[in-house]
C-alpha positions as CSV (number, residue, x, y, z in Angstrom):
1,X,91.8,117.8,139.4
2,X,88.6,117.7,137.5
3,X,87.8,114.8,135.2
4,X,85.0,114.1,132.7
5,X,83.9,110.6,131.7
6,X,84.8,109.5,128.1
7,X,84.2,106.2,126.4
8,X,86.7,103.8,128.1
9,X,88.0,106.2,130.7
10,X,88.2,109.8,131.9
11,X,89.6,113.0,130.5
12,X,91.4,115.5,132.7
13,X,90.5,119.2,132.0
14,X,91.0,122.6,133.4
15,X,88.5,125.5,133.0
16,X,89.9,129.0,133.8
17,X,88.3,132.4,133.7
18,X,85.0,134.2,134.2
19,X,82.0,132.0,133.6
20,X,80.3,134.8,131.8
21,X,82.8,134.9,129.0
22,X,82.7,132.8,125.8
23,X,84.7,129.6,125.9
24,X,88.0,129.0,124.1
25,X,89.2,125.4,123.9
26,X,92.9,124.9,123.6
27,X,93.9,121.5,122.1
28,X,97.5,120.6,122.3
29,X,100.0,118.5,120.3
30,X,101.0,114.9,120.7
31,X,103.0,114.0,123.8
32,X,102.1,117.2,125.7
33,X,99.5,118.0,128.3
34,X,97.3,120.9,129.1
35,X,100.2,122.7,130.9
36,X,101.7,123.6,127.5
37,X,99.3,126.5,127.4
38,X,100.1,127.9,130.9
39,X,101.9,130.9,129.5
40,X,98.9,131.9,127.3
41,X,96.1,131.4,129.8
42,X,96.6,134.8,131.7
43,X,96.2,136.7,128.5
44,X,93.4,134.6,127.0
45,X,91.3,134.7,130.2
46,X,90.9,138.5,129.7
47,X,88.5,137.7,126.9
48,X,87.6,134.0,127.2
49,X,86.9,131.3,129.7
50,X,89.7,128.9,128.7
51,X,89.1,125.1,128.6
52,X,92.2,123.0,128.3
53,X,92.3,119.2,128.5
54,X,94.7,116.2,128.3
55,X,93.9,114.0,125.4
56,X,93.5,110.4,126.3
57,X,96.8,108.7,127.1
58,X,98.3,112.1,127.9
59,X,98.8,114.0,131.2
60,X,96.3,112.8,133.8
61,X,93.8,111.4,131.4
62,X,93.4,107.7,131.1
63,X,94.3,105.7,128.0
64,X,91.2,104.6,126.1
65,X,91.2,101.4,124.2
66,X,90.9,101.4,120.4
67,X,94.0,103.2,119.4
68,X,94.9,106.8,118.9
69,X,92.4,108.1,116.3
70,X,91.4,111.7,115.4
71,X,87.7,110.9,115.4
72,X,88.1,109.4,118.9
73,X,90.0,112.5,120.2
74,X,87.4,114.8,118.6
75,X,84.5,112.9,120.1
76,X,86.2,113.1,123.5
77,X,86.1,116.9,123.1
78,X,82.4,116.9,122.3
79,X,81.8,114.6,125.3
80,X,83.7,117.1,127.5
81,X,81.7,120.0,126.1
82,X,78.5,118.0,126.8
83,X,79.7,117.1,130.3
84,X,80.3,120.8,131.0
85,X,77.1,121.9,129.3
86,X,78.9,124.1,126.8
87,X,77.1,124.4,123.5
88,X,79.5,126.4,121.3
89,X,83.2,127.3,121.6
90,X,86.0,129.0,119.8
91,X,88.6,126.3,119.2
92,X,92.4,126.6,118.8
93,X,94.3,123.4,117.9
94,X,98.0,122.9,117.6
95,X,99.4,120.1,115.5
96,X,97.2,117.0,116.4
97,X,95.0,119.5,118.2
98,X,94.5,121.2,114.8
99,X,93.5,117.8,113.3
100,X,90.9,117.6,116.1
101,X,89.7,121.1,115.2
102,X,89.4,120.2,111.5
103,X,87.3,117.1,112.4
104,X,85.1,119.2,114.6
105,X,84.7,121.8,111.9
106,X,83.6,119.2,109.5
107,X,81.6,116.9,111.8
108,X,80.4,119.2,114.6
109,X,80.3,122.6,113.0
110,X,77.4,123.8,115.2
111,X,79.7,123.4,118.2
112,X,82.5,125.6,116.8
113,X,81.9,129.3,116.4
114,X,85.5,130.1,115.5
115,X,88.3,127.8,114.5
116,X,92.1,128.5,114.7
117,X,94.4,125.9,113.3
118,X,98.1,126.2,114.2
119,X,101.1,124.2,112.8
120,X,98.8,121.5,111.3
121,X,97.6,120.3,108.0
122,X,94.8,118.2,106.5
123,X,97.2,115.2,106.6
124,X,100.3,115.1,108.8
125,X,103.0,112.5,108.2
126,X,102.7,108.8,107.6
127,X,101.2,106.0,109.7
128,X,104.7,104.7,110.4
129,X,105.8,108.1,111.5
130,X,102.9,108.6,113.8
131,X,103.2,105.1,115.2
132,X,106.9,105.8,116.1
133,X,105.9,108.9,117.9
134,X,103.1,107.2,119.7
135,X,105.5,104.4,120.8
136,X,107.9,107.1,122.0
137,X,105.2,108.7,124.1
138,X,104.0,105.4,125.5
139,X,107.5,104.6,126.6
140,X,107.8,108.0,128.4
141,X,110.0,109.6,125.8
142,X,109.9,112.7,123.7
143,X,107.9,112.1,120.5
144,X,110.1,114.5,118.5
145,X,113.5,113.2,119.7
146,X,114.4,110.5,117.3
147,X,118.2,111.1,117.3
148,X,119.0,111.5,121.0
149,X,119.1,115.3,120.8
150,X,117.1,116.8,123.7
151,X,117.2,120.3,122.2
152,X,114.1,119.7,120.1
153,X,111.8,122.2,118.4
154,X,109.1,121.6,120.9
155,X,111.3,122.4,123.8
156,X,112.6,125.6,122.3
157,X,109.0,126.6,121.3
158,X,107.7,126.0,124.8
159,X,110.6,127.8,126.5
160,X,110.0,130.9,124.4
161,X,106.2,131.0,125.1
């Protein structure tokens, strides 16, 4: 498993496809890891070299101190791109990954050639709501399952992919 150093830890990533193709970064939602994109990679690698990663505290990445902040998540992506010596990417972010994409579009625009934002917004939820989801993830649970129903939207969306 490849890892890149980030402030306070390391980030797990996977880079698939022909190294001559442009890079597409796939940034996933809270409580998921890079495997959520497995079904899409065979199609995307026809036109892109696909870079997926586990945000800190997710998948095989370590948890970095300082809390879960969009600017930190975004700077980790920039650090990963620097580590891999990738100057410019197309970026697709889902939910929290979309917040990362927005931050990059505003603060690192020269690194993002194309930006796709999926199921996201400029502001998602409240601090209390996010903290409840983060606590659920830290306890090993499903961040979207607040009422004990395991048939959540995220499960049905992944199973359809």
